[in-house]
matplotlib code that plots the C-alpha trace (Angstrom):
import matplotlib.pyplot as plt

x = [91.3, 90.4, 87.8, 85.7, 82.5, 78.9, 75.9, 75.5, 76.9, 80.4, 82.5, 86.0, 88.0, 91.7, 92.9, 95.4, 97.4, 97.8, 99.9, 97.9, 100.7, 103.2, 100.9, 99.3, 101.6, 99.0, 95.6, 92.3, 90.5, 86.8, 85.0, 81.3, 79.2, 76.0, 74.6, 74.0, 70.9, 68.2, 65.4, 62.9, 62.8, 62.3, 61.5, 64.4, 62.5, 64.1, 67.7, 69.8, 72.0, 75.5, 77.8, 81.1, 84.1, 85.9, 88.9, 90.9, 94.6, 96.6, 100.3, 102.6, 100.6, 101.6, 98.5, 99.2, 102.7, 101.5, 98.9, 101.4, 103.8, 101.1, 99.9, 103.4, 105.1, 103.1, 100.3, 102.8, 105.5, 103.3, 99.9, 99.0, 99.0, 95.9, 92.3, 91.3, 89.1, 92.2, 93.9, 96.7, 93.9, 91.9, 91.4, 93.3, 90.3, 90.0, 93.6, 93.1, 90.0, 92.1, 94.6, 92.0, 92.6, 96.4, 98.0, 101.0, 99.3, 96.9, 94.5, 91.0, 88.1, 87.8, 84.6, 81.9, 83.6, 81.8, 83.5, 83.1, 82.8, 83.3, 80.0, 80.0, 79.9, 77.8, 75.0, 71.7, 71.8, 69.3, 67.5, 69.2, 68.0, 66.5, 66.0, 62.6, 62.4, 60.4, 60.1, 62.3, 65.6, 68.7, 71.1, 68.6, 70.1, 73.6, 75.3, 75.4, 71.7, 70.2, 66.8, 66.0, 65.2, 61.5, 60.6, 61.3, 63.8, 67.1, 70.0, 70.4, 68.2, 69.8, 67.1, 69.4, 66.3, 64.9, 64.8, 68.0, 69.8, 73.6, 76.1, 78.8, 82.0, 84.7, 87.9, 88.3, 90.8, 90.3, 93.5, 94.3, 97.9, 98.6, 100.7, 102.0, 103.6, 104.4, 106.0, 106.5, 108.2, 109.4, 110.1, 107.9, 109.4, 111.0, 107.8, 106.0, 102.5, 102.9, 104.6, 101.9, 99.2, 101.1, 101.4, 97.7, 96.9, 97.5, 95.9, 93.3, 94.1, 92.2, 89.4, 89.1, 91.2, 90.1, 92.7, 92.5, 95.3, 96.7, 98.9, 100.7, 98.8, 101.4, 104.1, 102.1, 101.3, 104.9, 106.2, 103.9, 104.8, 101.1, 101.2, 100.6, 97.7, 95.6, 93.8, 93.8, 91.9, 92.8, 89.9, 89.6, 90.9, 93.7, 91.5, 92.4, 90.8, 92.4, 90.7, 92.0, 92.0, 92.1, 88.7, 86.9, 86.0, 85.5, 82.0, 81.9, 83.5, 83.0, 83.3, 81.2, 81.5, 79.2, 80.4, 82.8, 85.2, 84.1, 85.8, 87.9, 89.6, 89.0, 91.0, 88.2, 85.2, 84.9, 83.8, 82.9, 84.6, 83.0, 83.7, 81.2, 82.7, 81.6, 82.9, 84.5, 83.4, 80.0, 78.9, 77.8, 78.2, 79.7, 79.5, 82.4, 82.3, 85.3, 84.9, 87.0, 84.8, 84.8, 86.6, 86.6, 86.2, 82.8, 81.0, 80.1, 81.9, 80.1, 77.2, 76.6, 76.7, 73.0, 73.4, 76.7, 75.2, 72.2, 74.4, 76.4, 73.3, 71.8, 74.8, 74.8, 71.1, 71.8, 74.9, 73.9, 71.8, 69.2, 71.1, 74.4, 76.5, 77.2, 80.2, 80.8, 84.2, 86.7, 87.9, 84.7, 86.3, 83.4, 82.9, 80.0, 78.3, 78.3, 75.2, 77.0, 77.5, 74.2, 72.3, 74.3, 73.8, 70.0, 70.0, 72.9, 74.5, 77.5, 80.1, 83.1, 84.1, 87.8, 89.3, 91.7, 90.8, 87.6, 86.4, 86.7, 87.4, 84.3, 82.7, 79.0, 77.2]
y = [52.1, 52.6, 51.7, 52.2, 53.3, 53.9, 51.8, 48.4, 44.9, 44.0, 43.0, 42.5, 42.7, 42.7, 41.9, 44.0, 44.0, 47.0, 47.6, 50.0, 52.4, 51.7, 52.6, 50.5, 48.2, 47.9, 49.4, 47.5, 47.9, 47.6, 47.9, 48.7, 50.0, 52.0, 55.5, 56.9, 59.1, 60.1, 57.6, 60.5, 64.2, 65.8, 69.4, 71.5, 73.6, 72.3, 72.6, 75.3, 76.9, 77.7, 79.7, 78.2, 80.0, 82.3, 84.6, 87.1, 86.4, 89.1, 90.1, 87.7, 84.5, 81.8, 82.2, 85.9, 85.2, 82.5, 84.8, 87.6, 85.3, 84.0, 87.5, 88.8, 85.8, 82.6, 83.8, 85.3, 82.6, 79.5, 80.4, 76.7, 76.1, 78.2, 78.2, 80.0, 82.4, 83.8, 86.6, 89.1, 91.7, 89.3, 90.5, 89.4, 87.4, 85.7, 84.5, 83.4, 81.4, 79.7, 78.7, 77.5, 73.8, 74.1, 71.9, 74.2, 77.6, 76.7, 79.4, 79.7, 80.5, 84.3, 85.7, 86.2, 84.1, 81.5, 78.6, 78.9, 75.8, 75.4, 76.6, 73.7, 71.3, 73.5, 71.9, 73.1, 73.5, 71.0, 71.5, 70.1, 66.7, 68.2, 66.8, 65.8, 65.4, 63.4, 66.2, 64.5, 66.3, 64.4, 65.9, 68.8, 71.9, 71.2, 73.1, 69.8, 68.9, 67.3, 66.5, 62.9, 62.2, 61.4, 57.7, 56.8, 59.5, 58.0, 58.5, 54.9, 54.7, 53.4, 53.3, 52.0, 50.9, 54.4, 56.0, 58.0, 56.7, 56.7, 54.7, 56.7, 54.9, 56.5, 55.3, 56.8, 56.7, 57.3, 57.4, 58.4, 59.5, 59.4, 62.5, 62.7, 59.3, 59.1, 62.6, 63.6, 60.5, 58.7, 61.9, 60.7, 57.2, 57.9, 59.2, 55.9, 57.3, 59.0, 56.0, 53.7, 55.9, 55.9, 52.1, 51.7, 54.1, 51.4, 50.4, 53.1, 56.4, 57.6, 60.1, 61.5, 61.1, 62.0, 62.3, 62.5, 63.7, 65.5, 68.5, 68.8, 67.5, 68.9, 66.8, 63.6, 64.4, 65.3, 62.0, 60.1, 62.1, 63.2, 66.9, 68.0, 65.7, 66.6, 69.6, 69.6, 71.4, 71.8, 71.7, 72.2, 69.7, 68.4, 67.1, 67.3, 66.2, 65.8, 65.2, 64.3, 67.4, 65.7, 64.1, 66.4, 70.1, 71.6, 73.0, 73.8, 72.9, 73.5, 72.2, 72.2, 70.8, 67.9, 66.6, 67.0, 64.9, 63.8, 65.6, 62.5, 62.4, 65.9, 67.3, 69.5, 69.6, 67.2, 68.1, 66.9, 68.4, 68.1, 68.8, 68.7, 67.8, 67.5, 64.9, 66.5, 63.8, 62.7, 65.8, 63.6, 65.1, 63.7, 64.9, 63.5, 63.9, 63.3, 62.8, 62.2, 61.3, 62.2, 60.4, 58.2, 55.5, 54.1, 56.7, 59.4, 61.8, 64.5, 64.8, 61.0, 58.8, 59.4, 63.2, 63.0, 60.7, 63.0, 66.1, 64.4, 63.4, 66.8, 68.4, 65.9, 66.6, 70.3, 70.1, 67.1, 67.9, 65.7, 63.3, 63.5, 60.5, 60.7, 59.2, 59.5, 58.2, 58.6, 57.5, 57.7, 56.7, 54.4, 50.7, 48.7, 48.3, 52.1, 54.2, 56.5, 53.7, 52.0, 55.2, 56.0, 52.5, 52.8, 55.8, 55.1, 52.1, 50.7, 50.1, 49.1, 48.7, 48.3, 46.2, 48.6, 49.8, 47.8, 49.0, 52.7, 53.3, 53.2, 54.1, 54.9, 55.8]
z = [65.0, 61.3, 58.9, 55.8, 57.5, 56.8, 57.7, 56.2, 56.6, 57.8, 54.8, 56.2, 59.4, 60.0, 63.5, 65.3, 68.6, 70.9, 73.9, 75.9, 77.0, 74.3, 71.4, 68.7, 66.7, 63.9, 63.0, 62.9, 59.6, 59.3, 55.9, 55.7, 52.9, 52.8, 53.4, 56.8, 56.6, 59.2, 59.8, 60.0, 59.8, 63.3, 64.1, 65.2, 67.6, 70.7, 69.5, 71.1, 68.4, 69.7, 67.5, 66.3, 67.8, 65.5, 65.9, 63.8, 63.7, 65.5, 65.2, 67.1, 66.7, 64.3, 62.1, 61.5, 60.4, 58.0, 56.5, 56.0, 54.2, 51.9, 51.1, 50.4, 48.9, 48.6, 46.3, 43.9, 44.0, 44.3, 42.8, 42.3, 46.1, 46.8, 45.8, 42.5, 44.5, 46.3, 44.5, 45.4, 46.2, 48.5, 52.1, 55.1, 56.3, 52.9, 53.2, 56.9, 55.8, 53.0, 55.7, 58.2, 57.4, 57.0, 59.7, 60.0, 60.0, 62.8, 61.8, 63.4, 61.1, 60.8, 62.1, 59.6, 57.0, 54.9, 53.2, 49.5, 47.3, 43.6, 42.0, 39.6, 42.6, 44.9, 46.8, 48.0, 51.8, 53.2, 56.5, 59.6, 60.9, 64.0, 67.5, 68.9, 72.7, 75.0, 77.6, 80.1, 81.0, 82.2, 84.9, 85.3, 86.9, 85.7, 82.8, 80.9, 81.3, 78.2, 76.9, 76.1, 72.5, 71.7, 71.3, 67.7, 67.1, 65.8, 63.4, 62.4, 59.3, 56.2, 53.4, 50.6, 48.7, 48.5, 45.1, 44.5, 47.5, 47.0, 49.1, 50.8, 51.4, 53.5, 55.2, 58.6, 61.5, 65.2, 67.2, 70.8, 70.5, 74.3, 73.6, 77.1, 76.8, 73.0, 72.7, 76.4, 77.6, 74.4, 72.3, 69.5, 69.3, 66.0, 64.4, 65.0, 65.0, 61.6, 60.1, 61.4, 59.7, 56.5, 56.5, 57.1, 54.3, 51.7, 49.4, 50.1, 51.9, 54.8, 54.0, 57.6, 60.7, 64.2, 67.0, 70.7, 73.0, 70.0, 70.8, 67.3, 64.3, 61.9, 63.6, 63.1, 59.5, 58.8, 60.3, 58.0, 54.9, 54.7, 55.5, 51.9, 51.4, 54.3, 55.6, 59.4, 62.1, 65.8, 68.3, 72.1, 74.7, 72.5, 69.7, 66.0, 62.7, 59.3, 55.9, 52.5, 50.4, 47.0, 47.7, 50.1, 50.4, 53.9, 54.3, 58.0, 61.3, 65.0, 68.5, 71.7, 75.2, 75.9, 79.3, 82.2, 84.2, 87.7, 90.6, 91.6, 88.2, 86.9, 83.9, 82.7, 80.3, 77.3, 73.8, 70.3, 67.3, 63.9, 60.3, 57.4, 54.0, 50.4, 48.1, 45.0, 42.7, 43.8, 45.7, 48.6, 52.0, 55.3, 58.8, 60.8, 64.6, 66.9, 70.6, 73.7, 76.6, 80.2, 83.1, 85.1, 82.5, 82.2, 84.4, 82.0, 84.4, 86.4, 84.0, 83.7, 80.6, 79.5, 79.4, 77.6, 75.0, 74.5, 74.2, 71.5, 69.6, 70.0, 68.3, 65.5, 64.9, 64.7, 62.4, 60.2, 57.1, 55.5, 53.3, 55.1, 55.8, 59.6, 61.4, 65.2, 66.3, 69.1, 72.5, 74.5, 77.8, 78.0, 77.2, 75.8, 79.2, 79.9, 79.7, 77.2, 74.6, 75.3, 74.7, 71.5, 70.3, 70.7, 68.3, 65.9, 64.2, 66.2, 63.5, 65.6, 69.3, 70.2, 73.1, 74.7, 78.2, 78.1, 74.7, 74.9, 71.2, 69.1, 65.7, 65.1, 61.9]

ax = plt.figure().add_subplot(projection="3d")
ax.plot(x, y, z, "-o")
ax.set_aspect("equal")
plt.show()
């Protein structure tokens, strides 16, 4: 599932076909224009701030080896490969941060590090959107309990007539790779996933790609001949995100659990993974959120669809800044009749709903 996404009117649709276990034979393209910004500013007093996981690379792991190579060889022999702020005297943590979005290095963000942007294109950090609540709590007493948003709180505003409003156009991909089948059973099928992405990248390249059941983002990028063009981040529960480095600068990223599979089909907890990006030309900002929802399909899992939806919205409200374009995409393991999608649809714009497995692949903005 792919598309040029923001809020606005549908401009074009290209049909596709998909065999549910054999993988897609083509990619659906949806083009929309507009700017996704909050309808109203809400207070953030009820938002629980949870720190983004960080970790220093240690001897023996892949990241440590990559950092050592760059410090000893890469920065001297291939200076043009690395940011201008990185020098031969930079710290180990600085080098690790520079490799954080490298799909081969698989480096976590080092603790205490802050992404540095080009000062000529720097932006003023706006306040977060914030999350107003009604006072009602869903799934109370469970780890995944979630406060219901207040009446009128929503993320689906699109005031394009407002003074100074700027449209944000992005081309995004959400793709459940079915890794167990594609790579475990069919041994990658000749690199079909990467080739399919490369074919769908014309005439315009993808800005951001969100993957579910992704256990090797570098392999997929390599098969598509895209590994040098995209920064890539690996999240929990086999989720990955990639972004086009020529157009976007990574500002921040993170992941957090929002739900859990039900006992009768339990694989674990489920999360959202997000990245916040700045456009290198327009300075506009984008929050992209990738999600793989709980099982069984359509139930919302142990926490229920309503709680899962509110936990997703709460994190978006915390991470999105006023003026950001916001895109939420993924395999929700929930169709249009589910509580999860109905509650998300009431607070965001439904951009696209797929047809596989009853419509589990969706894009909101």
